[in-house]
C-alpha positions as CSV (number, residue, x, y, z in Angstrom):
1,M,0.0,0.0,-0.1
2,Q,1.0,3.6,-0.9
3,K,2.1,6.0,1.5
4,W,-1.1,8.3,-0.1
5,Q,-3.2,5.5,0.7
6,K,-2.3,5.0,4.0
7,I,-2.6,9.0,4.6
8,F,-6.5,8.4,3.0
9,L,-7.6,5.7,4.6
10,S,-6.4,7.2,8.0
11,L,-8.2,10.6,7.2
12,A,-11.3,7.8,6.0
13,G,-11.3,6.7,9.9
14,F,-12.2,9.8,11.0
15,L,-15.1,10.1,8.6
16,I,-16.5,6.7,9.3
17,G,-16.2,7.7,13.5
18,F,-18.0,11.2,12.8
19,S,-20.6,9.9,10.0
20,H,-23.6,8.0,12.1
21,E,-23.0,7.1,16.4
22,V,-24.3,3.7,15.3
23,M,-21.4,4.0,13.2
24,A,-19.2,4.6,15.5
25,F,-20.3,1.4,17.7
26,V,-19.7,-0.8,14.7
27,G,-16.5,0.7,13.7
28,G,-14.5,1.0,16.6
29,S,-15.8,-2.6,17.6
30,F,-14.4,-3.7,14.1
31,L,-11.3,-1.9,14.9
32,G,-10.8,-3.4,18.4
33,I,-11.1,-7.0,17.2
34,L,-9.0,-6.2,14.3
35,F,-6.2,-5.3,16.5
36,L,-6.9,-7.9,19.0
37,V,-6.7,-10.8,16.3
38,N,-3.8,-9.7,14.4
39,I,-1.8,-7.8,18.1
40,K,1.0,-10.5,17.7
41,G,1.8,-10.0,13.9
42,I,1.7,-5.7,14.7
43,W,4.3,-5.2,16.5
44,K,6.6,-7.5,13.8
45,K,5.6,-4.6,11.0
46,S,7.0,-1.6,10.8
47,K,7.2,1.7,12.2
48,W,5.3,3.3,9.5
49,D,3.0,0.8,9.5
50,V,2.4,1.1,13.2
51,L,2.4,4.6,12.8
52,F,-0.2,4.2,10.3
53,L,-2.3,2.0,12.4
54,S,-2.0,4.1,15.2
55,S,-3.0,7.4,13.1
56,A,-6.1,5.4,11.9
57,I,-7.3,4.3,15.4
58,A,-6.7,7.7,16.5
59,F,-8.4,9.7,14.0
60,F,-11.6,7.5,13.9
61,G,-12.1,7.9,18.0
62,L,-11.4,11.6,17.4
63,G,-14.4,11.2,15.0
64,A,-16.0,8.8,17.1
65,I,-16.2,11.0,20.5
66,L,-17.4,13.9,18.5
67,T,-20.2,11.9,17.0
68,I,-21.1,10.1,20.3
69,I,-21.0,13.4,22.6
70,A,-23.2,15.3,19.8
71,P,-26.1,17.6,22.0
72,G,-28.6,15.3,20.1
73,N,-27.1,11.6,20.8
74,L,-27.2,12.7,24.6
75,A,-30.6,13.9,24.3
76,R,-31.7,10.9,22.5
77,S,-29.7,8.8,25.0
78,T,-31.8,9.9,28.0
79,L,-35.0,11.0,26.8
80,D,-35.7,7.6,25.0
81,V,-34.8,5.3,27.6
82,G,-38.2,4.6,28.8
83,T,-39.7,4.5,25.2
84,N,-38.1,1.5,24.1
85,G,-38.3,-0.7,27.2
86,G,-34.9,-1.9,28.0
87,P,-32.2,-4.2,26.6
88,L,-34.8,-7.1,25.6
89,A,-37.0,-4.5,24.4
90,C,-34.0,-2.9,22.2
91,L,-32.6,-6.4,21.2
92,G,-36.2,-7.2,19.9
93,N,-35.9,-4.5,17.0
94,Y,-33.8,-7.1,15.2
95,K,-36.6,-7.9,13.7
96,D,-36.9,-4.6,11.4
97,I,-33.8,-6.9,9.6
98,K,-35.4,-10.2,9.8
99,W,-35.3,-10.2,6.0
100,Q,-31.3,-9.8,5.9
101,L,-30.5,-11.9,8.7
102,V,-32.4,-14.8,7.4
103,L,-30.4,-14.6,3.9
104,I,-27.1,-13.8,6.0
105,V,-28.2,-17.0,7.8
106,A,-28.7,-18.9,4.8
107,S,-25.5,-17.9,2.7
108,M,-23.7,-18.8,5.9
109,I,-24.6,-22.4,5.6
110,W,-23.9,-22.6,2.4
111,I,-20.9,-21.5,2.4
112,G,-20.3,-24.0,5.3
113,I,-21.6,-27.0,3.1
114,L,-19.2,-25.9,0.6
115,K,-16.2,-26.2,3.6
116,Q,-15.2,-23.0,2.9
117,K,-14.2,-22.7,6.4
118,E,-11.8,-20.0,6.6
119,L,-14.4,-17.4,4.8
120,L,-16.9,-17.9,7.6
121,K,-13.8,-17.7,10.3
122,K,-13.2,-14.3,8.8
123,E,-17.3,-13.5,8.3
124,I,-17.6,-14.4,12.2
125,I,-15.2,-12.7,13.7
126,Y,-14.5,-9.3,11.2
127,C,-18.6,-8.9,10.8
128,I,-20.5,-10.4,13.0
129,L,-18.9,-10.5,16.2
130,P,-18.4,-6.5,15.8
131,C,-22.4,-6.5,15.4
132,I,-22.3,-8.1,18.4
133,V,-20.1,-6.0,20.4
134,A,-21.6,-2.8,18.9
135,T,-25.3,-3.8,20.0
136,I,-24.2,-3.7,23.7
137,P,-24.3,0.1,24.3
138,F,-27.4,0.4,23.0
139,S,-29.0,-2.1,24.8
140,I,-27.8,-0.3,28.2
141,M,-28.8,2.4,27.0
142,G,-32.1,1.6,26.0
143,Y,-32.0,3.3,22.7
144,F,-32.1,1.1,19.6
145,T,-34.4,2.2,17.0
146,P,-34.8,1.4,13.3
147,R,-32.1,4.2,12.2
148,C,-29.6,2.5,14.0
149,F,-29.6,-0.6,11.7
150,V,-27.8,1.1,8.7
151,P,-24.3,0.0,9.3
152,Y,-25.7,-3.4,10.3
153,E,-27.6,-3.8,7.2
154,A,-24.6,-2.6,5.0
155,L,-22.6,-5.0,6.7
156,L,-24.8,-8.1,6.2
157,I,-25.7,-7.3,2.5
158,S,-21.6,-7.2,2.4
159,I,-21.0,-10.8,3.1
160,I,-24.7,-12.1,1.8
161,V,-23.1,-10.3,-1.3
162,A,-19.6,-12.5,-1.0
163,N,-21.1,-15.5,-0.1
164,S,-23.1,-15.1,-3.0
165,Q,-20.0,-15.1,-5.3
166,I,-18.6,-18.1,-4.1
167,I,-21.6,-20.1,-4.1
168,M,-22.2,-19.3,-8.0
169,A,-18.6,-19.4,-8.4
170,H,-19.1,-23.8,-7.9
171,Y,-22.6,-23.5,-10.1
172,A,-20.9,-21.6,-13.0
173,T,-23.4,-23.4,-15.3
174,H,-26.4,-22.7,-13.5
175,K,-26.9,-18.7,-14.6
176,K,-30.6,-18.5,-14.6
177,I,-30.3,-19.5,-10.7
178,S,-27.5,-16.7,-10.1
179,I,-29.4,-13.9,-11.7
180,M,-32.9,-15.1,-9.9
181,V,-31.2,-15.2,-6.5
182,A,-29.6,-11.9,-7.1
183,C,-32.9,-10.7,-7.6
184,V,-34.8,-12.3,-5.1
185,A,-32.4,-11.3,-2.5
186,T,-32.3,-7.7,-3.5
187,I,-36.2,-7.4,-3.3
188,L,-35.7,-8.5,0.2
189,V,-33.3,-6.4,0.9
190,F,-35.0,-3.4,0.1
191,A,-38.4,-4.2,-0.2
192,H,-39.4,-2.0,3.0
193,L,-37.9,1.2,1.5
194,L,-40.0,0.6,-1.8
195,P,-43.2,2.4,-0.1
196,T,-40.9,4.9,1.7
197,T,-39.2,5.7,-1.9
198,Y,-42.4,6.3,-3.7
199,S,-43.9,8.6,-1.4
200,D,-40.7,10.6,-1.5
201,V,-40.9,10.5,-5.5
202,R,-44.4,11.3,-5.8
203,Y,-45.0,13.9,-3.0
204,I,-42.1,15.2,-1.3
205,L,-39.5,16.2,-4.0
206,P,-42.3,17.7,-5.8
207,Y,-43.3,19.8,-2.6
208,K,-39.7,20.2,-1.9
209,I,-39.3,22.1,-5.7
210,K,-42.4,24.1,-5.4
211,L,-41.3,25.7,-2.1
212,T,-37.7,25.8,-3.3
213,H,-38.8,28.3,-5.7
214,Q,-41.5,30.0,-3.6
215,L,-38.5,31.2,-1.4
216,E,-36.3,32.2,-3.8
217,Q,-39.3,34.1,-5.6
218,A,-39.8,35.4,-2.3
219,Q,-36.0,36.3,-1.8
220,E,-35.9,38.2,-5.1
221,N,-39.3,40.3,-4.3
222,G,-37.5,41.4,-1.1
223,E,-40.0,39.6,0.9
224,K,-39.8,39.4,4.6
225,D,-43.1,37.9,5.9
226,V,-43.2,35.1,3.8
227,V,-46.9,32.9,2.8
228,V,-46.1,29.3,1.2
229,S,-47.3,26.6,-0.1
230,K,-48.3,24.2,3.1
231,F,-47.7,20.1,2.3
232,L,-51.0,18.1,1.8
233,F,-50.4,14.7,1.6
234,M,-49.3,13.7,5.1
235,D,-51.6,10.7,4.7
236,K,-49.7,9.6,1.3
237,I,-46.3,9.4,3.1
238,C,-45.1,5.9,4.3
239,R,-44.4,6.8,8.0
240,E,-42.6,3.7,9.1
241,D,-39.5,4.6,8.1
242,L,-39.4,8.2,9.2
243,I,-38.8,9.5,12.2
244,N,-41.6,12.5,13.7
245,V,-42.2,13.0,9.9
246,D,-45.0,16.0,11.0
247,N,-41.9,18.1,12.2
248,F,-40.4,18.4,9.2
249,F,-43.2,20.2,7.3
250,L,-43.6,24.3,7.5
251,E,-46.7,25.0,9.3
252,T,-49.2,27.9,9.5
253,S,-48.4,28.6,13.4
254,T,-44.9,31.4,13.6
255,T,-44.1,29.0,16.6
256,S,-42.9,26.1,14.6
257,V,-39.3,25.1,14.8
258,V,-39.0,24.3,10.8
259,N,-40.2,27.4,10.4
260,T,-38.1,29.4,12.6
261,F,-35.3,27.6,11.5
262,L,-35.9,27.8,7.2
263,A,-37.0,31.7,8.1
264,L,-33.4,32.4,9.8
265,Y,-31.6,30.3,6.1
266,Y,-33.0,32.3,3.9
267,K,-33.3,35.5,6.3
268,F,-37.1,36.3,6.4
269,D,-38.3,37.6,9.6
270,C,-41.4,35.0,9.5
271,I,-42.2,32.2,7.1
272,R,-46.0,30.9,7.3
273,A,-47.0,27.8,5.2
274,I,-51.1,27.9,4.0
275,S,-53.1,25.6,1.9
276,D,-53.2,26.9,-1.7
277,A,-57.1,27.0,-1.7
278,D,-57.0,29.2,1.4
279,Y,-56.4,32.8,2.5
280,L,-54.4,33.5,5.5
281,I,-56.6,36.6,7.3
282,E,-54.0,38.6,9.7
283,I,-55.8,41.3,11.7
284,D,-53.4,43.8,14.0
285,T,-55.5,45.6,17.1
286,D,-54.2,47.4,19.4
287,I,-55.8,45.5,22.2
288,T,-53.1,44.1,25.0
289,Q,-55.6,41.7,27.0
290,N,-56.0,38.2,25.6
291,V,-59.3,38.0,24.2
292,D,-60.8,34.6,22.8
293,Y,-62.5,35.2,19.4
294,G,-64.7,32.9,17.5
295,I,-64.7,32.7,14.0
296,V,-68.1,31.7,12.5
297,N,-70.1,31.3,9.5
298,K,-72.4,34.9,9.4
299,D,-75.1,33.1,7.2
300,T,-75.5,30.1,9.3
301,L,-74.0,31.5,12.8
302,E,-72.3,28.4,13.0
303,L,-69.0,28.4,15.1
304,I,-66.2,27.5,13.0
305,S,-62.9,27.7,15.6
306,I,-62.0,29.9,18.2
307,I,-59.3,32.1,18.9
308,T,-57.3,33.0,21.5
309,A,-55.1,36.4,20.7
310,S,-54.1,39.6,22.0
311,D,-52.9,42.1,19.1
312,K,-53.0,39.6,16.5
313,I,-55.9,37.9,15.2
314,C,-54.8,35.2,12.6
315,F,-57.0,32.3,10.5
316,T,-56.9,30.6,7.5
317,I,-60.4,30.2,5.7
318,P,-60.9,28.8,2.1
319,K,-60.6,31.7,-0.5
320,E,-64.6,30.6,-1.6
321,M,-65.9,31.5,2.3
322,L,-64.1,35.0,1.7
323,G,-67.0,37.1,3.2
324,T,-68.7,33.9,4.5
325,Y,-66.3,33.3,8.0
326,V,-66.3,36.5,9.9
327,V,-64.5,37.0,13.5
328,D,-67.5,37.5,15.9
329,C,-67.1,40.3,18.4
330,R,-71.1,41.6,18.8
331,D,-69.6,41.9,22.4
332,K,-66.5,43.4,22.0
333,D,-66.0,47.0,20.3
334,L,-63.1,45.5,17.5
335,R,-63.6,47.4,14.6
336,T,-62.4,50.8,16.7
337,H,-59.2,48.9,17.6
338,V,-58.1,47.4,14.3
339,K,-55.0,49.1,13.2
340,K,-54.5,46.9,9.8
341,V,-55.7,44.1,8.1
342,R,-54.1,41.7,5.5
343,I,-55.8,39.1,3.4
344,R,-52.9,36.6,1.7
345,A,-52.6,33.7,-0.3
346,V,-49.5,31.5,-1.6
347,G,-47.9,34.6,-4.1
348,E,-50.5,36.9,-3.8
349,E,-52.5,40.0,-1.3
350,M,-55.6,41.3,-1.5
351,Q,-55.3,45.3,-1.9
352,N,-57.4,47.3,0.5
353,P,-59.5,44.5,2.0
354,D,-62.8,45.0,3.2
355,L,-63.4,45.2,6.7
356,E,-67.2,44.8,6.9
357,M,-66.5,41.1,5.4
358,L,-63.9,40.3,8.1
359,I,-65.5,41.2,11.5
360,N,-69.3,40.8,12.5
361,Q,-71.0,43.1,15.0
362,T,-74.4,42.6,14.3
């Protein structure tokens, strides 16, 4: 191995440790076992080889420490303990990769039948054992969710592929069987990703493109208080493979964390999301105390919702209902306290809105 390759691998160790907390545990377990198994031969290496190995471990360790002590990981390690229900419940999450486990066991049995003892030994020592060791910290912490399985799946798939090559080498004439096994293995491994991939391509990606265009257009127009399209296909998303999926989308409320960070990123004062078929009504007042306002249908007097507000009354209504849904203030002289009124939709604003169609004082 050339010097530049050793330097590259040493730096790659940092990236592996810093990429994901589970990668840190799995990678650390692998390096530790690799070191222990080859400890006699290591001391016989040249000083440059020892220096390379030491630097790789040091860089990996630095990345792993930075990942593990990240604020988000520390918070999850304490908040989610009760959620998973202890070590046994965490280990039970292996059911989420049951098909990968079935495939790897089947492939290893087949390799054993073919008397590939050296390959089996390496797989058990360098892949299976690190996975088992890396599971222990998560079981103790009580935090072992589906997203923790990414490195495990990668290792299992690599073993399955390696075993398949050995197996097919003994049956070179059966090309059709080789293709069939590869197809079935691929389908079994990635089948659980298909619903998520479909929903991403069908709903989330078009929304992302649309939202990005709206935000960039607002930047060009010099807007600071921005109204964009709301994501309306939450029921179409496969939620099993997403964590807190609702928290990834913009809301009408200005207190949403996603709204706040997106506003900071695009340098807006405020971002809110509403349906393309709705109007956002904003009524600024000089009222200081909290007051409950009812939003009613003035024709039927049916109460639609109640809003607690002080100096700003905000609500959304369908565009075709403008003038039908009004703020009910029969017991309050609201009109004299109004300072400003805005009626906005995505990409448009109504000029000089009529206060009469927004406030009911009869």
